[in-house]
Structures are given as structure tokens and as C-alpha cells.
N, CA, C and O atoms as a GROMACS GRO file, in nm:
protein
  376
    1MET      N    1  -4.458   3.007   2.484
    1MET     CA    2  -4.434   2.907   2.498
    1MET      C    3  -4.499   2.821   2.665
    1MET      O    4  -4.496   2.851   2.784
    2THR      N    5  -4.546   2.719   2.591
    2THR     CA    6  -4.603   2.652   2.758
    2THR      C    7  -4.505   2.575   2.827
    2THR      O    8  -4.414   2.522   2.763
    3LEU      N    9  -4.514   2.561   2.983
    3LEU     CA   10  -4.452   2.491   3.118
    3LEU      C   11  -4.369   2.378   2.984
    3LEU      O   12  -4.257   2.367   2.935
    4ALA      N   13  -4.478   2.326   2.973
    4ALA     CA   14  -4.435   2.160   2.922
    4ALA      C   15  -4.362   2.130   2.771
    4ALA      O   16  -4.315   2.023   2.734
    5GLU      N   17  -4.366   2.254   2.698
    5GLU     CA   18  -4.243   2.265   2.622
    5GLU      C   19  -4.141   2.375   2.628
    5GLU      O   20  -4.080   2.405   2.525
    6LYS      N   21  -4.116   2.438   2.746
    6LYS     CA   22  -4.009   2.490   2.795
    6LYS      C   23  -3.868   2.351   2.861
    6LYS      O   24  -3.747   2.329   2.855
    7THR      N   25  -4.022   2.283   2.931
    7THR     CA   26  -3.912   2.151   3.009
    7THR      C   27  -3.861   2.046   2.891
    7THR      O   28  -3.758   1.980   2.904
    8ALA      N   29  -3.956   2.039   2.761
    8ALA     CA   30  -3.897   1.932   2.678
    8ALA      C   31  -3.790   1.994   2.631
    8ALA      O   32  -3.715   1.908   2.586
    9PHE      N   33  -3.733   2.130   2.614
    9PHE     CA   34  -3.647   2.174   2.522
    9PHE      C   35  -3.523   2.156   2.625
    9PHE      O   36  -3.414   2.112   2.587
   10ARG      N   37  -3.551   2.196   2.767
   10ARG     CA   38  -3.458   2.216   2.886
   10ARG      C   39  -3.400   2.068   2.863
   10ARG      O   40  -3.278   2.058   2.854
   11ARG      N   41  -3.483   1.948   2.853
   11ARG     CA   42  -3.455   1.840   2.868
   11ARG      C   43  -3.356   1.786   2.735
   11ARG      O   44  -3.294   1.679   2.733
   12LEU      N   45  -3.358   1.883   2.632
   12LEU     CA   46  -3.341   1.846   2.499
   12LEU      C   47  -3.150   1.874   2.556
   12LEU      O   48  -3.053   1.799   2.551
   13LEU      N   49  -3.163   1.981   2.594
   13LEU     CA   50  -2.995   2.026   2.638
   13LEU      C   51  -2.945   1.923   2.726
   13LEU      O   52  -2.823   1.912   2.716
   14ALA      N   53  -2.996   1.843   2.809
   14ALA     CA   54  -2.916   1.754   2.852
   14ALA      C   55  -2.932   1.608   2.756
   14ALA      O   56  -2.861   1.510   2.773
   15ASP      N   57  -3.006   1.615   2.686
   15ASP     CA   58  -2.983   1.492   2.584
   15ASP      C   59  -2.865   1.538   2.495
   15ASP      O   60  -2.815   1.466   2.408
   16ALA      N   61  -2.816   1.685   2.529
   16ALA     CA   62  -2.737   1.719   2.385
   16ALA      C   63  -2.584   1.698   2.449
   16ALA      O   64  -2.484   1.667   2.385
   17VAL      N   65  -2.593   1.722   2.589
   17VAL     CA   66  -2.447   1.723   2.630
   17VAL      C   67  -2.444   1.557   2.689
   17VAL      O   68  -2.329   1.528   2.722
   18ILE      N   69  -2.536   1.453   2.706
   18ILE     CA   70  -2.530   1.329   2.718
   18ILE      C   71  -2.431   1.262   2.541
   18ILE      O   72  -2.332   1.192   2.522
   19GLN      N   73  -2.537   1.338   2.444
   19GLN     CA   74  -2.444   1.302   2.316
   19GLN      C   75  -2.317   1.349   2.265
   19GLN      O   76  -2.248   1.305   2.173
   20MET      N   77  -2.300   1.462   2.354
   20MET     CA   78  -2.174   1.503   2.314
   20MET      C   79  -2.020   1.444   2.366
   20MET      O   80  -1.913   1.425   2.308
   21ARG      N   81  -2.067   1.423   2.512
   21ARG     CA   82  -1.989   1.335   2.623
   21ARG      C   83  -1.943   1.177   2.480
   21ARG      O   84  -1.834   1.144   2.432
   22ALA      N   85  -2.092   1.118   2.457
   22ALA     CA   86  -2.074   0.990   2.379
   22ALA      C   87  -1.962   1.024   2.276
   22ALA      O   88  -1.862   0.952   2.284
   23TYR      N   89  -1.961   1.099   2.204
   23TYR     CA   90  -1.880   1.136   2.109
   23TYR      C   91  -1.713   1.211   2.088
   23TYR      O   92  -1.626   1.238   2.006
   24SER      N   93  -1.752   1.218   2.240
   24SER     CA   94  -1.568   1.278   2.322
   24SER      C   95  -1.509   1.191   2.348
   24SER      O   96  -1.413   1.240   2.408
   25GLY      N   97  -1.495   1.072   2.346
   25GLY     CA   98  -1.441   1.004   2.416
   25GLY      C   99  -1.320   0.974   2.389
   25GLY      O  100  -1.302   1.022   2.277
   26PRO      N  101  -1.196   0.909   2.431
   26PRO     CA  102  -1.038   0.937   2.398
   26PRO      C  103  -1.050   0.913   2.260
   26PRO      O  104  -1.094   0.817   2.197
   27ALA      N  105  -0.988   1.050   2.215
   27ALA     CA  106  -0.931   1.054   2.097
   27ALA      C  107  -0.823   0.944   2.035
   27ALA      O  108  -0.830   0.905   1.919
   28SER      N  109  -0.722   0.899   2.132
   28SER     CA  110  -0.643   0.801   2.120
   28SER      C  111  -0.665   0.692   2.055
   28SER      O  112  -0.604   0.641   1.961
   29GLN      N  113  -0.778   0.654   2.127
   29GLN     CA  114  -0.837   0.504   2.063
   29GLN      C  115  -0.912   0.524   1.967
   29GLN      O  116  -0.978   0.424   1.941
   30GLN      N  117  -0.945   0.670   1.854
   30GLN     CA  118  -1.010   0.632   1.766
   30GLN      C  119  -0.905   0.676   1.606
   30GLN      O  120  -0.790   0.719   1.597
   31SER      N  121  -0.977   0.652   1.534
   31SER     CA  122  -0.910   0.605   1.428
   31SER      C  123  -0.936   0.795   1.389
   31SER      O  124  -1.031   0.864   1.425
   32VAL      N  125  -0.805   0.840   1.299
   32VAL     CA  126  -0.781   0.978   1.239
   32VAL      C  127  -0.998   0.985   1.200
   32VAL      O  128  -1.078   1.049   1.269
   33GLU      N  129  -1.026   0.919   1.105
   33GLU     CA  130  -1.172   0.928   1.028
   33GLU      C  131  -1.277   0.941   1.127
   33GLU      O  132  -1.376   1.010   1.106
   34ALA      N  133  -1.252   0.850   1.280
   34ALA     CA  134  -1.362   0.851   1.342
   34ALA      C  135  -1.347   0.970   1.439
   34ALA      O  136  -1.453   1.011   1.487
   35SER      N  137  -1.230   1.035   1.477
   35SER     CA  138  -1.180   1.151   1.541
   35SER      C  139  -1.232   1.272   1.471
   35SER      O  140  -1.276   1.363   1.539
   36GLN      N  141  -1.230   1.282   1.328
   36GLN     CA  142  -1.314   1.409   1.284
   36GLN      C  143  -1.454   1.377   1.256
   36GLN      O  144  -1.534   1.467   1.280
   37SER      N  145  -1.515   1.226   1.192
   37SER     CA  146  -1.689   1.221   1.248
   37SER      C  147  -1.721   1.270   1.380
   37SER      O  148  -1.834   1.317   1.389
   38ALA      N  149  -1.635   1.274   1.511
   38ALA     CA  150  -1.722   1.271   1.611
   38ALA      C  151  -1.684   1.466   1.630
   38ALA      O  152  -1.757   1.540   1.695
   39LEU      N  153  -1.573   1.506   1.565
   39LEU     CA  154  -1.586   1.607   1.642
   39LEU      C  155  -1.696   1.726   1.522
   39LEU      O  156  -1.729   1.844   1.534
   40ARG      N  157  -1.724   1.627   1.418
   40ARG     CA  158  -1.831   1.725   1.331
   40ARG      C  159  -1.968   1.699   1.406
   40ARG      O  160  -2.064   1.775   1.398
   41HIS      N  161  -1.963   1.572   1.488
   41HIS     CA  162  -2.099   1.554   1.555
   41HIS      C  163  -2.121   1.672   1.675
   41HIS      O  164  -2.235   1.714   1.692
   42VAL      N  165  -2.018   1.721   1.751
   42VAL     CA  166  -1.966   1.765   1.835
   42VAL      C  167  -2.026   1.925   1.828
   42VAL      O  168  -2.096   1.991   1.904
   43ASN      N  169  -1.955   1.954   1.683
   43ASN     CA  170  -1.977   2.095   1.675
   43ASN      C  171  -2.089   2.108   1.598
   43ASN      O  172  -2.094   2.219   1.546
   44ALA      N  173  -2.164   2.049   1.575
   44ALA     CA  174  -2.309   2.052   1.515
   44ALA      C  175  -2.407   2.045   1.643
   44ALA      O  176  -2.511   2.110   1.645
   45LEU      N  177  -2.373   1.973   1.733
   45LEU     CA  178  -2.454   1.940   1.881
   45LEU      C  179  -2.417   2.109   1.943
   45LEU      O  180  -2.504   2.196   1.956
   46ALA      N  181  -2.322   2.122   1.962
   46ALA     CA  182  -2.294   2.261   2.017
   46ALA      C  183  -2.366   2.384   1.972
   46ALA      O  184  -2.438   2.458   2.039
   47ASP      N  185  -2.328   2.391   1.834
   47ASP     CA  186  -2.397   2.486   1.739
   47ASP      C  187  -2.518   2.500   1.783
   47ASP      O  188  -2.565   2.592   1.850
   48LEU      N  189  -2.576   2.383   1.734
   48LEU     CA  190  -2.743   2.375   1.766
   48LEU      C  191  -2.804   2.412   1.900
   48LEU      O  192  -2.907   2.480   1.903
   49VAL      N  193  -2.752   2.375   1.997
   49VAL     CA  194  -2.801   2.397   2.145
   49VAL      C  195  -2.764   2.560   2.213
   49VAL      O  196  -2.832   2.614   2.300
   50HIS      N  197  -2.652   2.614   2.155
   50HIS     CA  198  -2.564   2.719   2.251
   50HIS      C  199  -2.706   2.840   2.298
   50HIS      O  200  -2.733   2.903   2.400
   51ASN      N  201  -2.754   2.830   2.189
   51ASN     CA  202  -2.873   2.954   2.192
   51ASN      C  203  -3.002   2.934   2.229
   51ASN      O  204  -3.098   3.012   2.227
   52LEU      N  205  -2.990   2.789   2.274
   52LEU     CA  206  -3.145   2.702   2.358
   52LEU      C  207  -3.083   2.729   2.499
   52LEU      O  208  -3.142   2.785   2.591
   53ALA      N  209  -2.958   2.680   2.503
   53ALA     CA  210  -2.935   2.696   2.646
   53ALA      C  211  -2.898   2.848   2.678
   53ALA      O  212  -2.917   2.858   2.799
   54ARG      N  213  -2.861   2.952   2.637
   54ARG     CA  214  -2.882   3.074   2.631
   54ARG      C  215  -2.997   3.138   2.667
   54ARG      O  216  -2.988   3.216   2.761
   55CYS      N  217  -3.108   3.124   2.613
   55CYS     CA  218  -3.236   3.143   2.608
   55CYS      C  219  -3.323   3.069   2.723
   55CYS      O  220  -3.435   3.109   2.756
   56SER      N  221  -3.283   3.000   2.759
   56SER     CA  222  -3.321   2.858   2.878
   56SER      C  223  -3.263   2.918   3.015
   56SER      O  224  -3.292   2.884   3.129
   57VAL      N  225  -3.198   2.993   2.983
   57VAL     CA  226  -3.167   3.091   3.120
   57VAL      C  227  -3.279   3.217   3.159
   57VAL      O  228  -3.307   3.260   3.270
   58ASP      N  229  -3.319   3.248   3.059
   58ASP     CA  230  -3.416   3.358   3.010
   58ASP      C  231  -3.524   3.336   3.068
   58ASP      O  232  -3.577   3.432   3.124
   59ASP      N  233  -3.587   3.207   3.070
   59ASP     CA  234  -3.691   3.170   3.032
   59ASP      C  235  -3.767   3.131   2.904
   59ASP      O  236  -3.883   3.091   2.892
   60PHE      N  237  -3.651   3.158   2.793
   60PHE     CA  238  -3.655   3.132   2.698
   60PHE      C  239  -3.717   3.295   2.585
   60PHE      O  240  -3.781   3.300   2.480
   61ALA      N  241  -3.672   3.379   2.651
   61ALA     CA  242  -3.709   3.511   2.589
   61ALA      C  243  -3.627   3.489   2.491
   61ALA      O  244  -3.524   3.425   2.510
   62GLY      N  245  -3.659   3.537   2.372
   62GLY     CA  246  -3.587   3.590   2.265
   62GLY      C  247  -3.604   3.425   2.150
   62GLY      O  248  -3.617   3.420   2.027
   63PHE      N  249  -3.598   3.327   2.236
   63PHE     CA  250  -3.605   3.210   2.154
   63PHE      C  251  -3.695   3.190   2.018
   63PHE      O  252  -3.815   3.215   2.010
   64LYS      N  253  -3.623   3.145   1.924
   64LYS     CA  254  -3.710   3.131   1.770
   64LYS      C  255  -3.722   2.965   1.742
   64LYS      O  256  -3.636   2.893   1.692
   65THR      N  257  -3.847   2.928   1.786
   65THR     CA  258  -3.833   2.788   1.785
   65THR      C  259  -3.823   2.729   1.671
   65THR      O  260  -3.748   2.633   1.656
   66GLU      N  261  -3.908   2.785   1.562
   66GLU     CA  262  -3.874   2.750   1.388
   66GLU      C  263  -3.734   2.748   1.352
   66GLU      O  264  -3.678   2.668   1.276
   67LEU      N  265  -3.682   2.852   1.421
   67LEU     CA  266  -3.541   2.872   1.361
   67LEU      C  267  -3.511   2.751   1.393
   67LEU      O  268  -3.507   2.667   1.303
   68PHE      N  269  -3.473   2.698   1.578
   68PHE     CA  270  -3.406   2.579   1.604
   68PHE      C  271  -3.449   2.472   1.510
   68PHE      O  272  -3.356   2.418   1.450
   69TRP      N  273  -3.558   2.434   1.489
   69TRP     CA  274  -3.576   2.345   1.409
   69TRP      C  275  -3.512   2.326   1.257
   69TRP      O  276  -3.466   2.230   1.195
   70GLN      N  277  -3.531   2.464   1.227
   70GLN     CA  278  -3.460   2.447   1.086
   70GLN      C  279  -3.318   2.425   1.079
   70GLN      O  280  -3.263   2.341   1.007
   71GLN      N  281  -3.247   2.526   1.179
   71GLN     CA  282  -3.105   2.493   1.198
   71GLN      C  283  -3.088   2.288   1.249
   71GLN      O  284  -2.999   2.210   1.214
   72PHE      N  285  -3.188   2.265   1.323
   72PHE     CA  286  -3.183   2.090   1.356
   72PHE      C  287  -3.170   1.989   1.197
   72PHE      O  288  -3.089   1.902   1.168
   73ARG      N  289  -3.288   2.047   1.116
   73ARG     CA  290  -3.296   1.973   1.001
   73ARG      C  291  -3.178   2.007   0.922
   73ARG      O  292  -3.108   1.909   0.897
   74HIS      N  293  -3.143   2.098   0.884
   74HIS     CA  294  -2.995   2.133   0.794
   74HIS      C  295  -2.902   2.055   0.842
   74HIS      O  296  -2.865   1.966   0.765
   75TYR      N  297  -2.841   2.061   0.971
   75TYR     CA  298  -2.733   1.982   1.053
   75TYR      C  299  -2.772   1.836   1.027
   75TYR      O  300  -2.679   1.772   0.978
   76ARG      N  301  -2.913   1.750   1.052
   76ARG     CA  302  -2.950   1.622   1.013
   76ARG      C  303  -2.943   1.599   0.865
   76ARG      O  304  -2.909   1.487   0.826
   77GLN      N  305  -2.968   1.680   0.789
   77GLN     CA  306  -2.909   1.655   0.618
   77GLN      C  307  -2.758   1.641   0.608
   77GLN      O  308  -2.712   1.558   0.530
   78SER      N  309  -2.677   1.719   0.684
   78SER     CA  310  -2.534   1.695   0.655
   78SER      C  311  -2.488   1.587   0.761
   78SER      O  312  -2.370   1.558   0.743
   79ILE      N  313  -2.544   1.523   0.860
   79ILE     CA  314  -2.522   1.448   0.960
   79ILE      C  315  -2.651   1.388   1.013
   79ILE      O  316  -2.728   1.430   1.100
   80PRO      N  317  -2.654   1.249   0.917
   80PRO     CA  318  -2.805   1.210   0.883
   80PRO      C  319  -2.816   1.133   1.036
   80PRO      O  320  -2.928   1.124   1.087
   81GLU      N  321  -2.694   1.077   1.109
   81GLU     CA  322  -2.692   0.979   1.231
   81GLU      C  323  -2.720   1.054   1.343
   81GLU      O  324  -2.758   1.000   1.446
   82LEU      N  325  -2.703   1.180   1.334
   82LEU     CA  326  -2.708   1.344   1.416
   82LEU      C  327  -2.872   1.230   1.536
   82LEU      O  328  -2.960   1.151   1.502
   83TYR      N  329  -2.835   1.278   1.642
   83TYR     CA  330  -2.928   1.254   1.728
   83TYR      C  331  -3.075   1.329   1.672
   83TYR      O  332  -3.077   1.447   1.635
   84ASP      N  333  -3.160   1.266   1.673
   84ASP     CA  334  -3.327   1.318   1.667
   84ASP      C  335  -3.393   1.370   1.776
   84ASP      O  336  -3.486   1.330   1.847
   85PHE      N  337  -3.307   1.493   1.773
   85PHE     CA  338  -3.404   1.597   1.872
   85PHE      C  339  -3.564   1.613   1.866
   85PHE      O  340  -3.646   1.627   1.957
   86GLU      N  341  -3.583   1.607   1.703
   86GLU     CA  342  -3.742   1.609   1.729
   86GLU      C  343  -3.829   1.516   1.793
   86GLU      O  344  -3.924   1.532   1.870
   87SER      N  345  -3.759   1.387   1.732
   87SER     CA  346  -3.867   1.290   1.810
   87SER      C  347  -3.833   1.280   1.966
   87SER      O  348  -3.931   1.250   2.034
   88ALA      N  349  -3.722   1.298   2.030
   88ALA     CA  350  -3.714   1.320   2.221
   88ALA      C  351  -3.796   1.474   2.229
   88ALA      O  352  -3.865   1.500   2.328
   89TYR      N  353  -3.785   1.554   2.135
   89TYR     CA  354  -3.882   1.669   2.203
   89TYR      C  355  -4.019   1.620   2.199
   89TYR      O  356  -4.097   1.649   2.290
   90GLN      N  357  -4.064   1.522   2.065
   90GLN     CA  358  -4.155   1.464   2.113
   90GLN      C  359  -4.233   1.362   2.258
   90GLN      O  360  -4.339   1.347   2.318
   91ARG      N  361  -4.107   1.321   2.253
   91ARG     CA  362  -4.132   1.186   2.368
   91ARG      C  363  -4.136   1.294   2.475
   91ARG      O  364  -4.228   1.301   2.556
   92HIS      N  365  -4.040   1.371   2.472
   92HIS     CA  366  -4.031   1.480   2.645
   92HIS      C  367  -4.179   1.552   2.677
   92HIS      O  368  -4.215   1.603   2.783
   93LEU      N  369  -4.260   1.537   2.541
   93LEU     CA  370  -4.369   1.629   2.609
   93LEU      C  371  -4.443   1.578   2.616
   93LEU      O  372  -4.547   1.643   2.629
   94ALA      N  373  -4.459   1.382   2.611
   94ALA     CA  374  -4.546   1.344   2.613
   94ALA      C  375  -4.574   1.314   2.790
   94ALA      O  376  -4.680   1.264   2.828
   0.00000   0.00000   0.00000
């Protein structure tokens, strides 16, 4: 993995945290449906990036890039409005 790719993936981690914060607003101000939707988003984001975070610490040793993108596409099918990590990754590479 190139330095540019590593940097782009690390920026995706920051993007994920920002997205989680956006979906983790005050639950008391949301309807039950909105809270459930936000929880789905946060859970998907956390599940998607937990291995990315762990591997990032070890300079991406053992990180399976294709598996990461397969998992992202799986989540994106079930949650179409999920943050577009693929487009963000391409922007971060540029």
C-alpha cells in the first residue's frame, strides 16, 4: 500500500468519526424512527471502520483493502444514504 493510500484511509477514519458525531445528536430531540435510523448509521460506520482503525495503528499490516470495500458496498446497499467512502477515498487520493 502506498503512502498516499495509507493517508487516504486515515482520512476516511476522520470522516467516519465526523459522520458518527453527526448522527449522534441529542436523542431526546429525535423521534423514535429518527433515533433508530441514526443508530443504524452509527453501528454501520463503527463496524466498517473498526478494522481500518486497528490496522492503521500497525501501518496497515494485515489490512484487506478489497474486503473493506466489499463491506462498504454491503452497508451501502442496506443504507443507501450512508456516507460515500469510495468517493471520499478518491478525493483524498487526489
